[in-house]
N, C-alpha and C positions, 0 to 999 in steps of 0.2 A: 404419465408424466412422474418424473422422480421426485422434485421437490414441490411442495405447495407453492402455487404462484403467490405474488405479492404485486401489490398496486401501491406505488409511492412506498410508505412505511407500514402499510396494512397488510398484515399477514392472515392469510386464510387457514383456518385450523381444519384439518381433516380427520374424521373418525376420532373426534375428542382427544387428539394427541397434542396436548398444549405443551408438552416438554419440547417436542420437535419443532413447534412454532417458535417457542423461545429461543431456541439454539439458531434457527434461521434468523429471527429478529436480532439477535446478539451478532450473528456474523455479518449482517448487512449494517448495522450501526458501527461495527468495529472497522469494516472495509471503508466506510464513509469518514471515519475520524472523529464521529461524535461521542464515543465511550472516552477516547483519549481527550477530548477537549473538556468533558465533564470531569474527569479525574484531576485535570489540570487546574479548574476553576474551584475545586472543593475547598483548597486552602490557598492562603494569600502566597504569592510567588514574589520574591524579593527582587528588586531591579536588576541585581547582578545576577541572579539565577535566570531571569527573563532573557538578558542579553546572551548568557551563556547558552541557553536552549535554542535561541534564534540563530546564534552562529553556528551551533552544532547542525542544525537543520539545513543551514545554507551549504556548509561543507559536505554534508551528506547527499544533498541533492547535486551538487557539482561532482562528486565522486561517481554517483549512480549514473548520471548521465555520460560521464566520460567512460565507464565501464560499458555502458549500453552500446556506445559508438564503437569501442574496441570490439566488443562481441559481434555486432553487426558486420565489422570489417572482416573479421576472421571467418564468419558464415558465408561471405560473398564467394559465389563460384567463379566468376570471371574477373579475378584481380590480377594485376601486373605482378610479376616476380619481384619482391622487394629487392633481393640481392642477385641479379642476373650472373650466370655463371658460377654459382656456388653449389649448385646440387651435386 
């Protein structure tokens, strides 16, 4: 097994390698967004900053969804020729 296994957010330390376990824990917490949420709540976020962040996250999600859709379309094997006769 390459990585020490984890159960929920409990990391199993192997061979007294605490540094590797900490890196794995930080990666898991970062992937789940817990570190970002912790950093956000350390200081007061003004209402205009809150609205601005929420709007940015919405726009980013819409953009990412659209790009994923376009990429999936390009990766399709059996799609119709978009401009027939122009090859």
